[in-house]
DRENLOMAR-333403 format. One record per residue (C-alpha): residue in three letters; chain; x, y, z. Coordinates in Angstrom, 3 decimals. Layout:
BEGIN
+------+-----+----------+----------+----------+
| type | mol |        u |        v |        w |
+------+-----+----------+----------+----------+
|  ALA |   A |        X |        Y |        Z |
...
+------+-----+----------+----------+----------+
END
This chain:
BEGIN
+------+-----+----------+----------+----------+
| type | mol |        u |        v |        w |
+------+-----+----------+----------+----------+
|  MET |   A |  -82.189 |  -32.052 |  -48.860 |
|  ASN |   A |  -78.419 |  -31.981 |  -48.724 |
|  ILE |   A |  -77.868 |  -31.086 |  -45.041 |
|  ARG |   A |  -74.065 |  -30.881 |  -45.467 |
|  ALA |   A |  -74.432 |  -28.244 |  -48.194 |
|  ARG |   A |  -76.733 |  -26.088 |  -46.032 |
|  LEU |   A |  -74.394 |  -26.134 |  -42.978 |
|  LEU |   A |  -71.178 |  -25.427 |  -44.846 |
|  PRO |   A |  -71.419 |  -21.565 |  -45.001 |
|  VAL |   A |  -71.960 |  -21.209 |  -41.238 |
|  PRO |   A |  -68.349 |  -21.630 |  -40.002 |
|  ILE |   A |  -67.174 |  -19.440 |  -42.836 |
|  LEU |   A |  -69.478 |  -16.645 |  -41.634 |
|  LEU |   A |  -68.262 |  -17.035 |  -38.063 |
|  LEU |   A |  -64.664 |  -16.806 |  -39.237 |
|  VAL |   A |  -65.338 |  -13.509 |  -40.974 |
|  LEU |   A |  -67.019 |  -12.035 |  -37.922 |
|  SER |   A |  -64.127 |  -13.017 |  -35.616 |
|  CYS |   A |  -61.519 |  -11.088 |  -37.681 |
|  LYS |   A |  -62.755 |   -7.560 |  -37.190 |
|  LYS |   A |  -59.292 |   -6.020 |  -37.064 |
|  PRO |   A |  -58.961 |   -5.996 |  -33.244 |
|  ILE |   A |  -55.395 |   -4.650 |  -33.467 |
|  GLU |   A |  -56.662 |   -1.386 |  -34.939 |
|  THR |   A |  -59.361 |   -0.895 |  -32.315 |
|  LEU |   A |  -57.214 |   -1.611 |  -29.191 |
|  PRO |   A |  -54.718 |    0.970 |  -27.849 |
|  VAL |   A |  -51.030 |    0.133 |  -28.168 |
|  LEU |   A |  -49.400 |   -0.137 |  -24.730 |
|  ASP |   A |  -45.799 |    1.020 |  -24.315 |
|  ILE |   A |  -44.620 |   -1.792 |  -22.020 |
|  PRO |   A |  -40.891 |   -1.662 |  -21.181 |
|  PRO |   A |  -38.951 |   -4.915 |  -21.472 |
|  PRO |   A |  -38.325 |   -6.749 |  -18.187 |
|  ASP |   A |  -35.157 |   -5.747 |  -16.367 |
|  PRO |   A |  -32.747 |   -8.723 |  -16.426 |
|  CYS |   A |  -31.097 |   -7.351 |  -13.281 |
|  ARG |   A |  -34.367 |   -7.125 |  -11.335 |
|  THR |   A |  -33.384 |   -9.987 |   -9.011 |
|  HIS |   A |  -30.268 |   -8.104 |   -7.882 |
|  VAL |   A |  -31.266 |   -5.685 |   -5.135 |
|  TRP |   A |  -29.058 |   -2.854 |   -3.926 |
|  GLU |   A |  -29.997 |   -0.440 |   -1.222 |
|  PRO |   A |  -28.312 |    2.901 |   -1.957 |
|  LEU |   A |  -27.480 |    5.118 |    0.966 |
|  ASP |   A |  -29.844 |    8.061 |    1.316 |
|  SER |   A |  -28.096 |    9.922 |    4.119 |
|  VAL |   A |  -24.596 |    9.512 |    5.516 |
|  GLU |   A |  -23.057 |   10.882 |    8.692 |
|  VAL |   A |  -19.671 |   12.384 |    7.793 |
|  ASP |   A |  -16.786 |   13.015 |   10.184 |
|  THR |   A |  -13.099 |   13.867 |    9.755 |
|  VAL |   A |  -10.175 |   12.790 |   11.938 |
|  PHE |   A |   -7.339 |   15.279 |   11.549 |
|  ALA |   A |   -3.983 |   13.786 |   12.514 |
|  ILE |   A |   -2.065 |   16.560 |   10.690 |
|  HIS |   A |   -0.249 |   14.097 |    8.460 |
|  GLY |   A |   -1.793 |   15.245 |    5.179 |
|  ASN |   A |   -2.669 |   12.735 |    2.493 |
|  TYR |   A |   -1.517 |    9.168 |    1.963 |
|  ARG |   A |   -0.052 |    7.183 |   -0.907 |
|  ASP |   A |   -0.916 |    3.631 |    0.208 |
|  LEU |   A |   -2.632 |    1.582 |    2.900 |
|  LEU |   A |   -2.601 |   -2.010 |    4.173 |
|  VAL |   A |   -5.179 |   -3.713 |    6.406 |
|  THR |   A |   -4.030 |   -5.836 |    9.368 |
|  ARG |   A |   -5.676 |   -7.266 |   12.466 |
|  ARG |   A |   -4.115 |   -4.409 |   14.439 |
|  GLY |   A |   -5.569 |   -1.731 |   12.186 |
|  VAL |   A |   -4.747 |    0.174 |    9.025 |
|  ILE |   A |   -1.104 |    0.707 |    8.074 |
|  ALA |   A |   -1.028 |    4.090 |    6.316 |
|  LEU |   A |    1.906 |    5.411 |    4.296 |
|  SER |   A |    1.864 |    9.204 |    4.184 |
|  ASN |   A |    2.903 |   11.262 |    1.190 |
|  ASP |   A |    5.963 |   12.435 |    3.094 |
|  GLY |   A |    7.158 |    8.844 |    3.556 |
|  LYS |   A |    6.113 |    7.934 |    7.123 |
|  LEU |   A |    4.232 |    4.913 |    8.471 |
|  PHE |   A |    1.243 |    5.193 |   10.807 |
|  LEU |   A |   -1.188 |    2.795 |   12.460 |
|  TRP |   A |   -4.845 |    3.813 |   12.612 |
|  LYS |   A |   -7.825 |    1.801 |   13.808 |
|  PRO |   A |  -10.945 |    2.659 |   11.781 |
|  GLY |   A |  -13.378 |    4.538 |   13.967 |
|  SER |   A |  -10.670 |    5.668 |   16.369 |
|  LYS |   A |   -9.716 |    9.300 |   16.920 |
|  SER |   A |   -6.040 |    8.513 |   17.541 |
|  VAL |   A |   -3.104 |    7.426 |   15.410 |
|  ARG |   A |    0.437 |    6.410 |   16.225 |
|  ARG |   A |    3.614 |    6.293 |   14.224 |
|  LEU |   A |    5.044 |    2.806 |   13.682 |
|  THR |   A |    8.722 |    3.544 |   13.130 |
|  ASP |   A |   10.948 |    6.580 |   13.035 |
|  ARG |   A |   12.191 |    5.665 |    9.539 |
|  SER |   A |   11.340 |    8.215 |    6.851 |
|  HIS |   A |   11.513 |    8.486 |    3.053 |
|  ILE |   A |    9.408 |    5.323 |    2.682 |
|  SER |   A |    7.943 |    4.866 |   -0.794 |
|  ALA |   A |    6.393 |    1.363 |   -0.955 |
|  ILE |   A |    4.920 |   -1.137 |    1.517 |
|  ALA |   A |    3.783 |   -4.792 |    1.590 |
|  LEU |   A |    2.666 |   -7.473 |    4.068 |
|  ASP |   A |    3.481 |  -11.153 |    4.484 |
|  LYS |   A |    1.048 |  -13.789 |    5.774 |
|  ASP |   A |    2.150 |  -13.135 |    9.377 |
|  GLU |   A |    1.502 |   -9.395 |    8.953 |
|  ASN |   A |    5.157 |   -8.401 |    9.066 |
|  ILE |   A |    5.579 |   -5.135 |    7.181 |
|  TYR |   A |    8.073 |   -4.683 |    4.359 |
|  PHE |   A |    8.960 |   -1.224 |    3.138 |
|  VAL |   A |   11.279 |    0.555 |    0.731 |
|  GLU |   A |   13.361 |    3.406 |    2.115 |
|  ARG |   A |   15.087 |    5.988 |   -0.068 |
|  ASP |   A |   13.838 |    4.125 |   -3.157 |
|  LYS |   A |   16.420 |    1.308 |   -3.029 |
|  MET |   A |   16.636 |   -0.293 |    0.453 |
|  ILE |   A |   14.140 |   -2.933 |    1.629 |
|  TYR |   A |   13.413 |   -3.430 |    5.334 |
|  ARG |   A |   11.278 |   -5.906 |    7.229 |
|  TYR |   A |    9.458 |   -4.416 |   10.210 |
|  HIS |   A |    8.514 |   -7.336 |   12.447 |
|  ALA |   A |    5.225 |   -7.287 |   14.338 |
|  THR |   A |    7.281 |   -7.083 |   17.560 |
|  GLY |   A |    8.908 |   -3.840 |   16.373 |
|  LYS |   A |   12.235 |   -5.326 |   15.259 |
|  LEU |   A |   13.649 |   -3.799 |   12.068 |
|  LYS |   A |   15.960 |   -5.620 |    9.637 |
|  LEU |   A |   17.540 |   -4.648 |    6.306 |
|  ILE |   A |   16.895 |   -7.534 |    3.901 |
|  GLY |   A |   18.314 |   -6.147 |    0.664 |
|  ARG |   A |   19.037 |   -3.245 |   -1.624 |
|  LEU |   A |   19.075 |   -2.574 |   -5.346 |
|  ASP |   A |   20.698 |   -0.069 |   -7.671 |
|  SER |   A |   17.389 |    0.460 |   -9.489 |
|  VAL |   A |   14.522 |    2.475 |   -8.046 |
|  ILE |   A |   11.982 |    0.128 |   -6.440 |
|  HIS |   A |    8.432 |    1.145 |   -7.302 |
|  ARG |   A |    6.496 |   -1.610 |   -5.516 |
|  LEU |   A |    6.984 |   -4.638 |   -3.241 |
|  ALA |   A |    5.249 |   -8.034 |   -3.236 |
|  VAL |   A |    5.508 |  -10.986 |   -0.837 |
|  ASN |   A |    4.196 |  -14.479 |   -1.646 |
|  SER |   A |    2.914 |  -17.180 |    0.720 |
|  LYS |   A |    6.469 |  -18.432 |    1.315 |
|  LYS |   A |    7.511 |  -14.974 |    2.507 |
|  GLU |   A |    9.669 |  -14.517 |   -0.579 |
|  VAL |   A |   10.106 |  -10.852 |   -1.417 |
|  PHE |   A |    9.914 |   -9.426 |   -4.935 |
|  ALA |   A |   10.780 |   -5.877 |   -5.938 |
|  ILE |   A |    9.174 |   -4.329 |   -9.018 |
|  THR |   A |   11.357 |   -1.798 |  -10.818 |
|  SER |   A |   11.205 |   -0.237 |  -14.277 |
|  TYR |   A |   13.584 |   -2.962 |  -15.476 |
|  GLY |   A |   11.714 |   -5.995 |  -14.271 |
|  ILE |   A |   10.869 |   -8.101 |  -11.225 |
|  TYR |   A |   13.695 |   -8.844 |   -8.777 |
|  ASP |   A |   13.727 |  -11.956 |   -6.620 |
|  MET |   A |   15.349 |  -10.534 |   -3.502 |
|  ASP |   A |   16.240 |  -13.963 |   -2.075 |
|  ASN |   A |   18.359 |  -14.966 |   -5.070 |
|  LEU |   A |   18.947 |  -11.497 |   -6.576 |
|  GLU |   A |   17.625 |  -12.617 |   -9.954 |
|  LYS |   A |   15.872 |  -10.267 |  -12.372 |
|  PHE |   A |   12.971 |  -11.331 |  -14.599 |
|  PHE |   A |   11.541 |   -9.525 |  -17.605 |
|  PRO |   A |    9.102 |  -10.971 |  -20.179 |
|  ASP |   A |   10.231 |  -11.660 |  -23.732 |
|  SER |   A |    7.476 |   -9.372 |  -25.012 |
|  LEU |   A |    4.824 |   -7.026 |  -23.652 |
|  PRO |   A |    1.131 |   -6.993 |  -24.620 |
|  ASN |   A |    1.335 |   -3.216 |  -25.087 |
|  ASN |   A |    4.694 |   -1.486 |  -25.539 |
|  PRO |   A |    4.471 |    2.224 |  -26.373 |
|  PHE |   A |    8.087 |    2.844 |  -25.322 |
|  VAL |   A |   11.231 |    2.157 |  -27.333 |
|  ILE |   A |   13.585 |    1.366 |  -24.445 |
|  SER |   A |   14.551 |   -2.324 |  -24.461 |
|  LYS |   A |   13.655 |   -4.382 |  -21.374 |
|  PHE |   A |   11.858 |   -1.445 |  -19.772 |
|  TRP |   A |    8.369 |   -0.766 |  -18.507 |
|  TYR |   A |    6.949 |    2.333 |  -16.897 |
|  LYS |   A |    6.209 |    2.688 |  -13.185 |
|  PRO |   A |    3.387 |    0.227 |  -12.310 |
|  SER |   A |    0.031 |    1.491 |  -11.114 |
|  CYS |   A |   -0.991 |   -1.558 |   -9.061 |
|  THR |   A |    0.052 |   -5.065 |   -8.002 |
|  LEU |   A |   -1.564 |   -8.194 |   -6.593 |
|  VAL |   A |   -0.305 |  -11.543 |   -5.284 |
|  ASP |   A |   -3.235 |  -13.917 |   -5.769 |
|  SER |   A |   -4.111 |  -17.122 |   -3.909 |
|  ALA |   A |   -1.997 |  -19.161 |   -6.358 |
|  ASP |   A |    1.098 |  -16.978 |   -5.706 |
|  ASN |   A |    0.887 |  -15.269 |   -9.082 |
|  LEU |   A |    2.183 |  -11.706 |   -9.054 |
|  TRP |   A |    0.027 |   -9.433 |  -11.183 |
|  VAL |   A |    1.429 |   -6.075 |  -12.259 |
|  GLY |   A |   -0.726 |   -3.397 |  -13.845 |
|  PHE |   A |    0.395 |   -0.265 |  -15.663 |
|  ALA |   A |   -1.364 |    2.973 |  -16.614 |
|  TYR |   A |    0.152 |    4.927 |  -19.521 |
|  GLY |   A |   -2.520 |    7.591 |  -19.823 |
|  GLU |   A |   -3.461 |    8.159 |  -23.456 |
|  TRP |   A |   -1.249 |    5.200 |  -24.477 |
|  GLY |   A |   -3.371 |    2.750 |  -22.523 |
|  GLY |   A |   -1.824 |    0.271 |  -20.128 |
|  ASN |   A |   -0.271 |   -3.129 |  -19.536 |
|  LEU |   A |   -1.048 |   -6.252 |  -17.532 |
|  ILE |   A |    1.568 |   -8.839 |  -16.554 |
|  SER |   A |    1.287 |  -12.118 |  -14.602 |
|  PHE |   A |    4.352 |  -13.765 |  -13.013 |
|  ASN |   A |    4.372 |  -17.060 |  -11.119 |
|  THR |   A |    6.492 |  -16.448 |   -8.011 |
|  ILE |   A |    6.921 |  -20.208 |   -7.410 |
|  THR |   A |    8.132 |  -21.306 |  -10.864 |
|  ARG |   A |    9.671 |  -17.884 |  -11.609 |
|  LYS |   A |    8.015 |  -17.836 |  -15.046 |
|  PHE |   A |    5.643 |  -15.374 |  -16.707 |
|  ASN |   A |    2.103 |  -16.615 |  -17.293 |
|  PRO |   A |    0.637 |  -16.212 |  -20.794 |
|  ILE |   A |   -2.594 |  -14.223 |  -20.987 |
|  LEU |   A |   -5.045 |  -14.387 |  -23.896 |
|  PHE |   A |   -6.614 |  -10.937 |  -24.118 |
|  ASP |   A |   -9.566 |  -11.838 |  -26.367 |
|  SER |   A |  -11.329 |   -8.524 |  -27.207 |
|  MET |   A |   -9.444 |   -6.527 |  -24.569 |
|  GLN |   A |   -7.374 |   -3.671 |  -26.062 |
|  LEU |   A |   -4.667 |   -2.707 |  -23.595 |
|  SER |   A |   -3.607 |    0.187 |  -25.818 |
|  LEU |   A |   -6.874 |    1.896 |  -24.777 |
|  MET |   A |   -7.050 |    0.740 |  -21.154 |
|  PRO |   A |   -4.858 |    2.230 |  -18.388 |
|  VAL |   A |   -5.075 |   -0.347 |  -15.586 |
|  MET |   A |   -6.281 |    1.179 |  -12.298 |
|  SER |   A |   -6.534 |   -1.877 |  -10.039 |
|  ILE |   A |   -6.216 |   -5.672 |   -9.888 |
|  PHE |   A |   -8.068 |   -7.825 |   -7.354 |
|  GLU |   A |   -9.150 |  -11.435 |   -6.873 |
|  GLY |   A |  -12.723 |  -12.668 |   -6.628 |
|  ASP |   A |  -14.217 |  -16.120 |   -6.153 |
|  ASN |   A |  -13.169 |  -19.272 |   -8.037 |
|  LYS |   A |   -9.669 |  -17.918 |   -8.751 |
|  THR |   A |  -11.056 |  -15.189 |  -11.022 |
|  VAL |   A |   -8.885 |  -12.072 |  -11.186 |
|  TYR |   A |  -10.427 |   -8.719 |  -12.095 |
|  ALA |   A |   -8.872 |   -5.554 |  -13.458 |
|  THR |   A |  -10.383 |   -2.093 |  -13.788 |
|  SER |   A |   -9.364 |    0.666 |  -16.154 |
|  GLY |   A |  -10.445 |    4.203 |  -16.797 |
|  LEU |   A |   -9.338 |    7.292 |  -18.655 |
|  MET |   A |  -10.385 |   10.911 |  -19.004 |
|  HIS |   A |   -8.577 |   12.036 |  -22.134 |
|  PHE |   A |  -10.809 |   14.190 |  -24.358 |
|  VAL |   A |  -13.515 |   11.529 |  -23.818 |
|  VAL |   A |  -14.410 |    9.449 |  -20.772 |
|  SER |   A |  -14.085 |    5.660 |  -20.758 |
|  GLY |   A |  -14.053 |    2.779 |  -18.314 |
|  ASP |   A |  -13.809 |   -1.014 |  -18.363 |
|  ILE |   A |  -13.881 |   -3.983 |  -16.014 |
|  VAL |   A |  -12.083 |   -7.157 |  -17.082 |
|  ALA |   A |  -12.382 |  -10.711 |  -15.744 |
|  ILE |   A |   -9.418 |  -13.093 |  -16.130 |
|  LYS |   A |  -10.104 |  -16.805 |  -15.768 |
|  ASN |   A |   -7.954 |  -19.725 |  -16.958 |
|  SER |   A |   -5.436 |  -17.295 |  -18.503 |
|  THR |   A |   -8.127 |  -15.639 |  -20.659 |
|  ALA |   A |   -9.093 |  -11.986 |  -20.161 |
|  ARG |   A |  -12.401 |  -10.625 |  -21.371 |
|  VAL |   A |  -14.225 |   -7.347 |  -20.916 |
|  ILE |   A |  -17.353 |   -7.774 |  -18.780 |
|  TYR |   A |  -18.285 |   -4.084 |  -18.552 |
|  ASP |   A |  -17.482 |   -1.338 |  -21.038 |
|  ARG |   A |  -18.722 |    2.227 |  -21.051 |
|  CYS |   A |  -17.205 |    4.836 |  -23.338 |
|  ALA |   A |  -18.586 |    8.149 |  -24.560 |
|  GLU |   A |  -18.515 |    8.852 |  -28.257 |
|  PRO |   A |  -16.484 |   12.041 |  -28.944 |
|  GLU |   A |  -19.295 |   13.788 |  -30.806 |
|  HIS |   A |  -21.692 |   13.087 |  -27.937 |
|  TYR |   A |  -19.287 |   14.220 |  -25.254 |
|  TYR |   A |  -18.500 |   17.584 |  -26.828 |
|  GLU |   A |  -21.578 |   18.549 |  -28.818 |
|  SER |   A |  -24.640 |   17.076 |  -27.136 |
|  THR |   A |  -26.689 |   19.130 |  -24.690 |
|  ASP |   A |  -29.134 |   16.282 |  -24.078 |
|  PRO |   A |  -28.875 |   15.245 |  -20.390 |
|  ARG |   A |  -29.810 |   11.689 |  -21.416 |
|  THR |   A |  -26.627 |   11.353 |  -23.461 |
|  ASP |   A |  -24.222 |    8.778 |  -22.074 |
|  LEU |   A |  -21.025 |   10.657 |  -21.235 |
|  GLY |   A |  -19.071 |    7.532 |  -20.350 |
|  GLU |   A |  -17.785 |    6.396 |  -16.983 |
|  TYR |   A |  -14.325 |    7.150 |  -15.597 |
|  ILE |   A |  -13.638 |    3.935 |  -13.655 |
|  GLY |   A |  -11.013 |    3.879 |  -10.937 |
|  PRO |   A |  -10.123 |    1.094 |   -8.472 |
|  GLY |   A |  -12.154 |   -1.955 |   -7.533 |
|  ALA |   A |  -12.257 |   -4.722 |   -4.938 |
|  PHE |   A |  -14.252 |   -7.866 |   -4.223 |
|  ASP |   A |  -16.712 |   -8.235 |   -1.346 |
|  HIS |   A |  -16.516 |  -11.926 |   -0.412 |
|  VAL |   A |  -19.401 |  -11.529 |    2.047 |
|  SER |   A |  -21.934 |  -10.565 |   -0.623 |
|  ASP |   A |  -20.022 |  -12.092 |   -3.593 |
|  GLN |   A |  -20.137 |   -8.736 |   -5.355 |
|  LEU |   A |  -17.661 |   -6.474 |   -7.072 |
|  LEU |   A |  -17.208 |   -3.022 |   -5.591 |
|  TYR |   A |  -15.799 |   -0.280 |   -7.785 |
|  TYR |   A |  -15.516 |    3.497 |   -7.846 |
|  SER |   A |  -16.056 |    5.831 |  -10.780 |
|  ASN |   A |  -16.835 |    9.491 |  -11.350 |
|  GLU |   A |  -20.444 |    8.520 |  -10.639 |
|  GLY |   A |  -19.745 |    7.056 |   -7.183 |
|  PHE |   A |  -19.309 |    3.652 |   -5.544 |
|  PHE |   A |  -21.118 |    0.738 |   -7.188 |
|  TYR |   A |  -21.795 |   -2.844 |   -6.158 |
|  ALA |   A |  -22.009 |   -5.193 |   -9.129 |
|  THR |   A |  -22.404 |   -8.841 |  -10.052 |
|  PHE |   A |  -21.357 |  -10.777 |  -13.126 |
|  SER |   A |  -22.849 |  -14.148 |  -14.004 |
|  GLY |   A |  -22.832 |  -15.770 |  -17.418 |
|  ASN |   A |  -22.832 |  -12.751 |  -19.725 |
|  LEU |   A |  -24.934 |  -10.515 |  -17.494 |
|  PHE |   A |  -23.305 |   -7.581 |  -15.673 |
|  CYS |   A |  -25.580 |   -5.909 |  -13.129 |
|  LYS |   A |  -24.655 |   -2.863 |  -11.074 |
|  GLY |   A |  -26.260 |   -0.531 |   -8.577 |
|  LEU |   A |  -25.127 |    2.813 |   -7.184 |
|  TYR |   A |  -24.352 |    2.580 |   -3.453 |
|  TYR |   A |  -23.016 |    6.002 |   -2.508 |
|  LYS |   A |  -21.395 |    9.025 |   -4.103 |
|  PRO |   A |  -19.211 |   10.970 |   -1.647 |
|  LYS |   A |  -18.153 |   14.550 |   -2.214 |
|  LEU |   A |  -14.435 |   14.315 |   -2.991 |
|  LEU |   A |  -11.865 |   16.775 |   -4.256 |
|  TRP |   A |  -10.539 |   16.345 |   -7.778 |
|  ARG |   A |   -7.190 |   17.449 |   -9.158 |
|  GLN |   A |   -6.340 |   18.372 |  -12.710 |
|  GLY |   A |   -3.733 |   16.491 |  -14.704 |
|  GLN |   A |   -2.786 |   12.843 |  -14.814 |
|  GLN |   A |    0.196 |   10.827 |  -15.948 |
|  MET |   A |    0.724 |   11.193 |  -19.700 |
|  ALA |   A |   -2.807 |   12.481 |  -20.368 |
|  VAL |   A |   -4.954 |   15.569 |  -20.078 |
|  GLY |   A |   -8.081 |   15.624 |  -17.942 |
|  ALA |   A |   -8.669 |   15.022 |  -14.253 |
|  GLY |   A |   -6.615 |   12.518 |  -12.304 |
|  MET |   A |   -8.640 |    9.745 |  -10.636 |
|  ASN |   A |   -9.443 |   10.891 |   -7.094 |
|  VAL |   A |   -9.816 |    7.409 |   -5.542 |
|  GLU |   A |   -6.726 |    5.223 |   -5.864 |
|  LYS |   A |   -7.432 |    2.068 |   -3.851 |
|  ILE |   A |  -10.329 |    0.205 |   -2.185 |
|  GLN |   A |  -10.060 |   -2.331 |    0.634 |
|  VAL |   A |  -13.167 |   -4.253 |    1.725 |
|  LEU |   A |  -13.448 |   -4.902 |    5.473 |
|  GLY |   A |  -16.903 |   -6.505 |    5.713 |
|  ASP |   A |  -20.483 |   -6.271 |    4.516 |
|  ARG |   A |  -21.007 |   -2.672 |    3.345 |
|  GLU |   A |  -17.829 |   -1.662 |    5.157 |
|  PHE |   A |  -14.739 |   -0.583 |    3.260 |
|  LEU |   A |  -11.762 |    1.781 |    3.120 |
|  PHE |   A |  -10.819 |    3.925 |    0.146 |
|  LEU |   A |   -7.620 |    5.834 |   -0.476 |
|  THR |   A |   -8.061 |    9.242 |   -2.090 |
|  SER |   A |   -5.568 |   11.614 |   -3.671 |
|  GLU |   A |   -6.840 |   14.780 |   -1.986 |
|  SER |   A |   -9.206 |   13.847 |    0.864 |
|  GLY |   A |   -7.196 |   11.376 |    2.950 |
|  ILE |   A |   -8.391 |    7.838 |    3.729 |
|  GLY |   A |  -12.133 |    7.293 |    3.710 |
|  TYR |   A |  -13.813 |    4.702 |    5.936 |
|  LEU |   A |  -17.424 |    3.967 |    5.017 |
|  ASN |   A |  -19.269 |    1.734 |    7.490 |
|  HIS |   A |  -22.874 |    1.505 |    6.321 |
|  ASP |   A |  -24.202 |    5.054 |    6.854 |
|  LYS |   A |  -21.136 |    6.490 |    8.639 |
|  LEU |   A |  -18.234 |    7.975 |    6.683 |
|  THR |   A |  -14.978 |    9.023 |    8.357 |
|  PHE |   A |  -12.077 |   10.744 |    6.633 |
|  PHE |   A |   -8.635 |   10.247 |    8.177 |
|  LYS |   A |   -6.081 |   12.930 |    7.325 |
+------+-----+----------+----------+----------+
END
């Protein structure tokens, strides 16, 4: 007998029995893909104790943080010192009509009075006029050498040498006036003494300029996929490893927002959220993404996270490799105002964020004063 011939059909029979279409008999499970941000844990605030300190000074246009407390510039052009958590405030100087402020490394205060005169207010209380210009001064900046720079619509002025600097070209130039840019929306002097100037043109987008205050030369920026013609710059701040971030947002028929990281002179968009026009106006589906109106941001060096505000609230976020992860921290009830520069829609109601510590920060609003959020306690200073 041929034993090999008799045993040959057996494995073939077993193979047929093992393929009984198991896929058709088992239920299909709807398993969601793993969340790539699952290792990033945020603890949103459930309840917050809210208080208001009324100092009868109205709203504020800018703030600076010092070891003595918060330097607040009121809308009517006066300087005040307020310690977060305190119920009292005191006026720093009797000078009025102040429109811009800055600090040097020794926490001396510089301010612009009547748009064109620059004073230094020493920590001891001594006041000194250090210069004046014919042009309106929109913002001040001081580098690590205590050199003062005034930003006007016609360029950057070195107040020590009275030299004016303007770039040969602008990344985005919606205006036809030669050697002119619109009033800047934000500034930053980074750890390398580069002066960053951001602009918000409403529906015409924005601009972003970098100027080395040591060499007195403009730094080239490669914008990669970033389209400044669609991005009004709301804030500029520095993170770790000499990375500079910029936020932008616009409510103009549709809602959009972006966060940009700038490293080694290259800018790239790390977070982008824009509503499609047909979705924003026609959809009644609550799941439709209506975009995100992003305002200012800051960097929390304690947790190594970005902190930004949008119409959806305050978010902590991280960016590593190509992964942007965010988590809602708290959404305060703030007043909104209609109308913004060169665009329809609501003006951004938070204008600046300053991180003080872990889950502790200040935010400047347009209608609700200065907010101070310390974990689960929120104080408004007005």
